[in-house]
C-alpha positions in Angstrom: 86.8 72.9 147.3 86.0 76.5 146.4 89.5 77.6 147.5 91.0 74.9 145.3 89.0 76.0 142.3 90.1 79.6 143.0 93.8 78.6 143.0 93.3 76.6 139.8 91.7 79.6 138.1 94.4 81.9 139.4 97.2 79.6 138.1 95.5 79.1 134.8 95.0 82.9 134.4 98.6 83.6 135.2 99.7 81.0 132.7 97.5 82.5 130.0 98.8 86.0 130.8 102.4 84.8 130.6 101.7 83.1 127.2 100.2 86.4 126.0 103.3 88.3 126.9 105.5 85.7 125.2 103.5 85.8 122.0 103.6 89.6 122.0 107.3 89.6 122.4 107.6 87.3 119.4 105.6 89.7 117.3 107.6 92.7 118.6 110.9 91.0 117.8 109.8 90.1 114.2 111.6 86.7 114.2 112.5 85.1 110.9 111.7 81.5 111.8 108.7 80.0 110.0 106.4 79.3 112.9 107.1 82.6 114.6 106.7 84.4 111.3 103.3 82.9 110.9 102.3 84.2 114.4 103.7 87.6 113.5 101.4 87.7 110.4 98.3 87.3 112.6 99.2 90.2 114.9 96.0 92.2 114.5 93.6 89.2 115.1 95.9 88.2 118.0 95.5 91.6 119.6 91.8 91.3 119.2 91.8 88.0 121.1 94.1 89.4 123.7 91.7 92.3 124.4 88.8 89.9 124.8 90.9 87.8 127.3 91.9 90.9 129.2 88.3 91.9 129.6 87.4 88.3 130.8 90.2 88.3 133.4 89.2 91.7 134.6 85.6 90.5 135.0 86.9 87.5 137.0 89.0 89.9 139.1 92.2 88.1 138.3 94.7 90.8 139.3 98.0 89.2 138.5 96.7 87.5 135.3 95.1 90.7 134.2 98.3 92.6 134.7 100.2 90.2 132.5 97.4 90.3 129.9 97.5 94.1 129.9 101.2 93.9 129.3 100.7 91.5 126.4 98.1 93.9 124.9 100.4 96.8 125.2 103.4 95.0 123.6 101.1 93.9 120.7 100.0 97.5 120.2 103.7 98.6 120.1 104.5 95.9 117.5 101.6 97.0 115.3 102.0 100.7 115.8 104.4 101.2 112.8 101.8 99.6 110.5 99.1 101.9 111.6 101.3 105.0 111.7 104.2 104.6 109.2 106.7 107.4 108.8 106.0 109.5 105.7 106.9 112.9 104.4 104.4 115.7 104.6 102.1 115.9 101.5 102.0 118.7 99.0 98.4 119.8 99.5 98.7 122.2 96.5 98.7 119.1 94.2 95.5 117.2 93.7 95.6 113.5 94.8 95.6 110.5 92.5 93.1 108.1 93.9 93.9 104.4 93.3 91.8 101.3 94.0 93.4 97.8 94.3 91.5 94.6 94.5 92.2 90.8 94.4 89.1 89.6 92.6 89.6 85.8 93.3 90.3 83.9 90.1 87.2 81.7 90.7 85.0 84.7 90.9 82.6 84.6 87.9 81.0 87.9 88.8 83.8 90.4 89.4 81.6 93.2 88.2 80.1 93.2 91.7 83.1 95.4 92.5 81.8 98.2 90.2 79.3 100.0 92.5 81.9 100.5 95.2 84.6 101.6 92.7 82.2 104.2 91.2 81.4 105.5 94.6 85.1 106.0 95.3 85.6 107.6 91.9 89.3 106.5 91.5 91.6 107.7 88.8 93.3 104.2 88.6 92.0 100.7 89.3 94.6 97.9 89.6 93.3 94.3 89.8 94.8 90.8 90.2 93.2 87.4 89.8 90.9 88.7 87.2 89.1 85.7 85.7 89.8 85.8 82.0 86.3 84.5 81.2 84.6 87.3 83.1 87.0 90.3 83.2 85.9 91.8 79.8 82.6 92.8 81.2 84.4 94.3 84.3 86.8 96.2 82.1 84.0 97.5 80.0 82.4 99.0 83.1 85.6 100.5 84.3 86.5 102.0 80.9 83.5 104.4 80.8 85.7 107.1 82.5 89.1 105.4 82.4 90.0 104.7 78.7 93.5 103.4 79.2 94.0 99.7 79.9 97.1 97.5 80.4 97.0 93.8 81.1 99.5 91.0 82.0 98.8 87.5 83.3 95.7 87.9 85.5 96.5 91.5 86.2 94.6 94.6 84.9 95.2 98.3 85.2 92.5 100.7 84.1 93.4 104.4 84.2 92.0 107.9 83.6 95.5 108.9 82.5 97.7 107.5 79.7 99.7 104.4 80.5 103.0 103.4 79.0 104.6 100.0 79.5 108.3 100.3 80.5 110.9 97.7 79.6 110.2 94.1 80.9 111.1 93.3 84.5 112.9 90.3 85.9 111.0 87.1 85.6 110.3 84.7 88.5 107.4 86.4 90.1 104.0 87.9 89.2 104.8 91.6 88.4 103.4 94.2 86.0 104.7 97.8 85.8 103.2 100.7 83.9 104.1 104.4 83.7 101.2 106.6 84.7 101.2 110.0 83.0 99.2 111.7 85.7 99.2 115.6 85.4 102.1 117.1 87.2 103.1 113.9 89.0 103.8 111.0 86.7 104.9 107.8 88.4 105.5 104.1 87.9 102.8 101.8 89.1 103.9 98.2 89.9 101.3 95.5 90.6 102.4 92.2 92.2 101.1 89.0 93.8 103.4 87.0 96.2 103.0 83.4 97.3 101.6 82.4 100.6 103.9 81.8 103.6 104.8 78.6 105.4 103.1 76.1 105.9 101.3 76.7 102.5 104.7 76.9 100.7 108.4 76.4 101.4 109.5 78.7 104.3 111.9 80.6 102.0 109.6 80.9 98.9 108.0 84.2 100.0 111.3 85.7 101.1 112.9 84.7 97.7 110.1 86.5 95.9 110.6 89.6 98.1 114.3 89.6 97.1 113.4 89.2 93.4 110.9 92.0 93.7 113.4 94.3 95.3 115.9 93.6 92.6 113.3 94.2 89.9 112.4 97.6 91.4 115.8 98.8 92.6 116.3 101.4 89.9 112.9 103.1 90.5 112.4 102.5 94.2 113.9 105.8 95.2 111.3 108.0 93.6 108.1 108.0 91.5 107.0 104.5 92.5 103.8 103.1 93.8 103.6 99.4 94.4 100.3 97.6 95.1 99.5 93.9 95.5 98.5 90.9 97.5 101.7 90.3 99.5 100.2 87.5 101.6 101.8 89.2 104.6 101.1 92.5 106.5 103.6 95.4 106.9 104.1 94.5 110.6 105.6 91.1 109.8 109.3 90.6 109.2 109.1 89.5 105.6 107.5 92.7 104.4 109.4 94.8 107.0 112.7 93.5 105.6 111.6 94.3 102.0 110.6 97.9 103.0 114.0 98.4 104.8 115.8 97.2 101.7 113.9 99.3 99.2 113.1 102.4 101.2 109.4 102.0 100.4 106.7 102.7 103.0 103.2 101.3 103.3 99.9 103.2 103.6 98.7 103.6 107.2 96.7 100.5 107.9 94.5 99.1 110.7 91.7 97.4 108.9 92.6 94.1 107.3 91.4 92.7 104.0 91.5 88.9 104.3 89.5 86.8 104.8 86.7 89.1 103.6 83.8 87.5 105.5 85.3 88.2 108.9 84.9 91.6 110.8 87.8 94.0 110.3 89.4 93.3 113.7 89.9 89.7 112.7 91.1 90.2 109.1 94.8 90.4 108.1 96.1 93.3 106.0 97.8 91.4 103.2 96.6 93.6 100.4 98.9 96.6 100.6 99.9 99.9 98.9 103.5 101.1 99.1 105.3 104.1 97.7 108.7 105.6 97.4 109.8 108.4 99.8 108.6 111.2 97.5 105.0 110.0 97.6 102.5 110.2 100.4 99.7 107.7 100.9 96.6 108.8 102.8 92.9 108.1 103.3 93.3 104.3 103.0 89.9 102.7 103.2 88.7 99.1 102.9 85.6 98.3 100.9 82.8 95.9 101.5 82.3 92.3 100.5 82.2 92.0 96.7 82.4 88.2 96.1 86.1 87.8 96.6 87.9 86.4 99.6 89.8 89.8 99.7 88.3 93.2 100.5 89.2 96.0 98.0 91.3 99.0 99.2 91.5 102.6 98.1 94.2 105.2 98.8 95.0 108.8 97.8 98.5 109.5 96.5 100.2 112.9 96.6 103.7 114.1 96.0 105.7 114.9 99.1 106.1 118.6 100.0 109.4 120.0 98.9 110.7 122.5 101.4 
């Protein structure tokens, strides 16, 4: 009886290990089919689960299953690696950084001012917000304007800045997008703020990809230089939707391990759907994730510097 149980345990362990390798290969290949794409989006939580399974199999001394599980973990790390260590130019350390905070406040949030203590601790030059509740955002803007007198708004989006803002010509309709020109000293740039729809099964499988295509067309004239794009993309950089967008535009994302959604989970189980991207002449560093502030998303902060010109 004991031997039979051992065989069942060994077979089940090998099956689990093989499934882990298969899932990891799916994430590594970045497939474009809806179900596989959804798996790809959850790469970081999946890696966390894989590590826990590997530890359990090692504890149970399941050698073959443990070997497969270790391979699955390794392949998952390879698939996530470009998200954690994206290719960027070297920063110009002679130029002071522009610090930017981005936050999805959750439209139902009636107390968005809970964000203020963390923002003031970070002391950013620019704060970009989406899903700002119209009934509550005036108090929030009032708190942010104490040291950032320049404000731009559109839809439920707000940008508050220490530096002058200028609204450029309107962009293509069909998606939530606001762009402003930031007159930061020595390194002016265009800041774009966006919010994309959720992936399948929450919307049509092609809706998010169509929005990425519209976004790329809207930004095509400024994507090569002097552009910083922030938003809730409802997908992380390691997934194919955002990967295709970055390949098309030449933009790169800030290095990212810690996720932002859902906010109540520990970082190893959250997904990095709130992202900060930039054109090749900008370097993004020191990305950090804030604490819980009443929204289902955690806020993020990043430093922006010009790339070094050799």
